[in-house]
N, C-alpha and C positions, 0 to 999 in steps of 0.2 A: 759050510761054515757053522761053527758052534754058536748057539745063542746063549749069552750070559744070563745069569739069574740073580735076583736079589739075594742078600745074605741077611737072614732074619733069625733071631734067637738061636744062633750057633749052627745054622744049616742053610743050604741053598733053597730058594723058593722060586719056582718057575713063574714066568709072567705070561699073561695073555695079551699084553700090549703090542702094538705095532712095532716091528723091529727095524732098525736102521743099521747100516754097515759101519764097522770100525775100520779105518783105513790107515795104513802105514804112510806117514807123510814123506818118508825118504824114498819110497818105491812106488806108491800108488796102489799097492796090493791090499786086497781086503783080508782082514784078520779074523773077523767074527761079526756077530750081530748083537746089538744092545737094544732092549725093549724100552718102550715108553710106558711107564706105569700108569694104569687108569686109577681113578680116585679110590676104588675099593682096595687096591693093593697098597696105596699110600696109607690108608686107614689101618690095614693089617700090620704094617711095619711100625707105625706110631703106637698102636696098641701093644705090640711086643715090648717096645721101649718103656711104655707106661707100666706094664705089668712087672718089669724087672726093677723098677725104681725103688719100691719100699725096701727090698732086701739089700740092694746095692748101697743106697744112701744110709741104711742102718748099720753098715759095717763100720768098725772103728777106723779112723783116718789112717792109722799106721798099716792096717790090713790092706786098704786100697793102695797105699804107697808101695807096699811090698809087691803087689801085683804089677804096678807100673815098672818096677825093675825087671820083672819077668817079661813084660811086653817089649821093653827096650832090647832085652837079650834075644827075643824072638826075631826082631827086625835085624839085629846085627848078624845073627846066624844065617838068615835067608836073604841078605841084602843083594847078593848077586842076581838072584832071580827077579827081585823087585826092580833092580837097575835095568834088566832086560826088558821088562814091561814098559818102563819109561822110554827106553830107546825105541822100541818098535811102535808104540802107540802115540808117542809125543814127538818123536823125531829129534830129540836132543842128542847132542854129541855125547860120546862116552864120558868125557870130562864133566860136562854139565850134569848129566844124569847121576854120575857118582857123587858129585858135590851135593846135589839135592837130597839123595838118600842119606848121606852122612849127616846133613843138617837135620833130617827127620829123626835120626837117632838122638841127636842133641836135644831136640824138642821133647822127646819122651823123658829124657834125663832131667830136663828142666821141670817137667811136671811133678817130679818127685820132691820138689821144693815147696809143694803146696802147704805143708804144715807150717812152714815159716811165713809164707806170703799171706796166709789166711788168718793170722793171729789178730784178735780183736781187742779193743780197749777195755780196761777195767779201772773204775774209779772208786776208791775206798773212801767212805766217810763223806758223802755229799751232804749228809745231815747226820745227827747223832745216831749211830747204829745202823745207818742205811748205806748200802753200796749199790753202784750201777755198773752194769756190764752188757756187752753185746754178744749175741750168739748167731752164728751163721748156719743157714740151711741151704741145701741144693735148690736151684730154681725149678728143676723138673726135667722134662724132656727137651733137649736142645737139638735143633736141626742145623746142620752145617752144610751149606751149599757152596761148592768149590769150583774153581776155574780149571781150564785145561792145562795152563802153562806150568803149574807145579802140582802134578797129580798125587804126590805123596806128601811133600812138605807142608803145603797149605792145609789139606784136610787134617793132618795130625796137629798142626798149630791150632786149628779150630776145635779139636775134639779131645786131645789128651788132658788138658787142664780141666775141661768140663767133666770128664770121667773121674779125674782125681778128686774133684770137689764133691763127688757123690751124685752127679747127674747121669742120666742115660742119654744115648745119642742116636739120632738118625742122620747118617752122612749121605749126602747126595752128590756124588762126583760128576764131573763133566761127562756127557754121553759120548765124547770123542775118545776118551782114554780111561775107562773105569777099572781096568783089570788089576792094576797094581793095588788099589785100595781093597778090592774084593779079596785078593789073595792075602793081604795083610789082615783082613778081618778073620780069615780062616786061621792064620797063624796065632792071632791074639786069642781066639777061642781055644786052640790047642794048648796055649800057654796058661790057661786057667781062668780067663776072663769069663764071668758068668753069662749065660745065655740072655740075650736081650739088652745087654749093656751097650754094645757097639753093633749097630745095624747099618747095612748099606742098601740104599734105595736107588734103583736105576730109573732114569727118565729125563724129561726135558721140562719145558715151560709149564705144561699142565700140572706136572707133579709139584713144581715149585709153588704154583698158585694154591694147590690143595694144602700144602704144608703151611702156607701163610695163614690160611683161614681155619686150619684144624684147631679145635678147641683144646686138645690135649698137648699141643706144642707150646711150651712156655717161652722159649727164646730162639731166635734165629741169628746165626752168624753167616755173613755172605762176603765173598770176595769175587769181584768180576768187573764188568764194565759199569761206567757211571750211570747210564740210563736204567739199567736193571737194578743197580744199587738204590737209586732214587725210588723206583717202583716198589721194591721190597720194603724199604724203610717206611714209605708212606702207608702202604697197605698193611704192613705188619703192625705198626703203631695203632692204626685204626682198629685192629683186632686185639688191642691191649697186650701185645707181646713185647718183650725186650728185643731190640734189634740192633745189631752191629752190621752196617753195610758199607763195605769198602769198595770204592770205585777205581777209576783209571788215574793216569798221571801224565804229565808233560813236564818232565824233570829237566831243569836248567843247570848248566855248568858255566859259571862266569869265570873267564880267564883274564886276569889282569896283565898289563904289560910287563910286570916284573916276574911273571911265572916262567919256569923252565919249559921251553917248547917241547923238547924230546920226552920228558917224563909226563907232561900234560897230554901229549898226543897218545902215548902208550895207554894212559889211564882212560882217555876218551874213547879210544877204539875198543878196549875191553868192555867198558860200561855201556857203550851204545850197541855193540853187535853181538855180545854174548847172548846165548839162548835165542839167536836170530832176532834180537830186539824185543822179544815177547815177554817182557817183564814190566810190571807196573812201576818199578823203581829204575828202569833203564834210563840212562842219559839220552834224551832225544833232541835237546837243543843246546848248542854251544853259544854262549854270548861272549864274543871276542871284543875286548876293549882296546881301541887304538891300534898301534902299529903291529901288534902281535898277530893280527888276523891273517895276513898273507902267509907268513911262515907256518902258522899253526894249521891252516887249511891244507897247505901243501903237505905237511908232515902227516896229518891224519889221513889224507887221501892216499898217499903212498903206502902207509902201513895197512890201511883197510884193503887196498887192492891186492896186497900180498897174502891176505888171510887164506889159509887152506880151507876149501869148501868141498863137501862131498861125503865120502864114506863115514857115516857117523860112528861106526864101531872102531874106526882108526883113532888111536889116542892123539894123533897129530891134528885131526880135524878140529877146526875152531867154529865154523859156521855150518849149521845144519839147515834143514828145511823149515818153512813156516807150516802152520798146522793144517792148512787146507788150500785147495785150488781157489776157492773164493777169496782167501787171504792174499794170494798172489795177485789176483786181478785188482783187489781193492788197493793194495799197497802200490802197485804199478800205476794205478789211476791217480793216486796222490802225487806221485813223482811227476806225471804228465801235467797235472793241474798246477803244481808249483812252477813248472816251466812257463805255463801260460800266464801266471800271475807275476812273472818277472824274476824268479829265482834262477840261479845258475847251477846246472848239474855238474858239480866238480868231479863226481865219480858216479857212474850209472850202473847200478847192480842189475838192471833189467837185461843187460847184455852179458851177464856173467853167471849163467845157470850152471848146474851140475847134476849128475844123476840121470838115469834113463827116463823114469816117469814121475819122479818125486817133485815136490812143490818147493823149488829152490828160487831164491833171489840172492844175488850178490850184495855186498854192502854198498849203500848209496849215500853220498854226501851232497846235500843241497846248500849252496852258498847264497849269500845276499837275500836270505829270507827276512821278511818283516812281519811284525805283529799285525794281525788282520788277515794274513794269508792262511789258508787252510792248513798248510804245512806247520804253522805255528800253533793254531788253535785246536786242531784235531789230534786225538791220540791215534797215531798211525799203527802202532803195535807191530812193528816189523823192523828190518835192518836198515833204517833210514835215519840219518843224523842231519839236522838242520843247523845252519850257522847264521846267527844274527850279528851283524857288525854295529857297534856303537862307539861313541867317543869318550864316554865317561862312566864311572861307577854308578852315578845316579841314573843314567840312562839304562844301565844294565838291570838295576832293581826295577825300573819302570817296565822293562820287557817281561820280567818274571810276574810282576803285578798284573800285567795285561792278560795273563792266562787264567782260564777258569779253574785250572787244576792246582793242587798244592801238596802233592805227595812229598817231593824232595827238591832241594836246591843246594848247590855246592859252589864253592869259590876256590880257585887256585891262585895263591898269592904268597909272597914272602912278608907281607905287611901284617904284623900281628894285630895292630890296632884296627885295620880295615877288616880283617877276618872277624874280630869281635863285633864290629859294627854290622857286618853282614848277618850275623846271627840274629840281631835285633830287627834288621830291615827286611829280610827275605820272607815273604808270606807263604811258608811251607811248614809242614809238620816235622820233617826230618832235615837237618842242616849238615852239610859236609864241609869241613875245612881241609883242603888238600886231600880230600877223600871223594871219589866220584859218585859212589853209590852209598849213601849214609844209612843203610839198613841197620837198626840197632840190634844188640844182643837181646835175648829173650827176657831178661830181668829189667829191661827198660821198655817204656811204652812205645807203641807205634800207632800213628793215625795221621792221615793227611788233613790238610785244610781245604776249604772251599768245596769244590765238587769232587774231591778225591775221597771224601768220607762222609757218611751220614750216620753219626753216632755220638753219644755223649762220653763214651768210654773208649779207651785205647785197647788195641790188641797187645798182648804181652803183659808181663809184670802184674802188679797189684790191681790195676784197672781190670784185668781179665777176671780176677777173683771177685771183684765187685759186680761185674756183669753176670757171672755164673752163680752167684749166691744171693739169697735174701737174708736180711738180718732182723732179729728181734732185739729190742733194747729192754733189759730187765732191771727193774728197781726193786731191791729186796731189803727187808729189815732183818738184821741178824737176830736170831732167837737164842 
């Protein structure tokens, strides 16, 4: 098997770190080896980004923006190869992998709007002959630490705006599936991005810890699990760095008695089981209010049981594998624990595997789940949907409030007034009204509440600009 290498200053750099295998989740086959960078290699990569910073940040804004258009074109031209990497290393279905890469193209396009989003205030005449204005500067070297579940979209969401703002980047992808980002770095270099502006560092927890304490890293953006997000936020701030750390989610979908059962069931199945449930914005809890519970659970279970599972390269496949054998065991353990705590297994995906050696679980529906059960409190991160039954809207909001997470919350109802009330009542950063996964477009902010995010600024939009730049306020007398 080939061992992957870091991408530093426009070229590959071999590692002396201990290597671990990359495995195709759909087949169990080993694809290659990924090294764990020792501290000295982390230092080399950060030094390359620091060395490139003066020239890159010194370019005119429009010059950087013109290059962003070239990077978008490089991804568009080569997206089929990038999709293949997502298929083989992540185990996404062809549909999910294609959608992710298409969204990544949009992200680079959004970064071209930096000139508009980064405009600063100018106040004329604060006193006679004196004006005040603000000037933005890049924050410096930005480290982007990314999860396995979106190996292209999330790293670009973390880095493209940073680069457009004049920063240089050290991107550390998941060690489970780094090849797509490595290949993208090569394409960006060929498209004209100067050496050292976009660097890819391979490695695991030790590399992350070195990044956090490195004196030349100015900002860290992280997406992953809540325990690690909390650790990175706490330790990063202690080292006087800017830190955005986004954690997990336990997203609720409240279904009122006036909702349409069929359309709600369709939405719930797609939102819960797409990408095998491995999304921080996946719907993982249905809160069924009143008499709609029985027909809704029945409709969801029937639809989920019929989902095509298996060959991820088949466009008709809907459910692919989870990322690892450990994930299979952990998720199955959650289902067994839910049974012991009194939940009803309305659909048991543990009996519905597919593939020869891949890590598959079929969709699972847990009924009669209650707050306090692990199935409600823990982020399972797999194809498991819990159903909590309540008698009123107020009880439904209380169920959401009982969760430590606050990424997203949605409601399905025909009652416009109740939908407006839900917007105010639900303790989550993203709210959906008859929309199951309320992920916003890039020019609106994204950040969870409670243990879903450890940050003062949101991802996307103007908040991202504020995170990625420092300002000076200038007060000048006209001469």
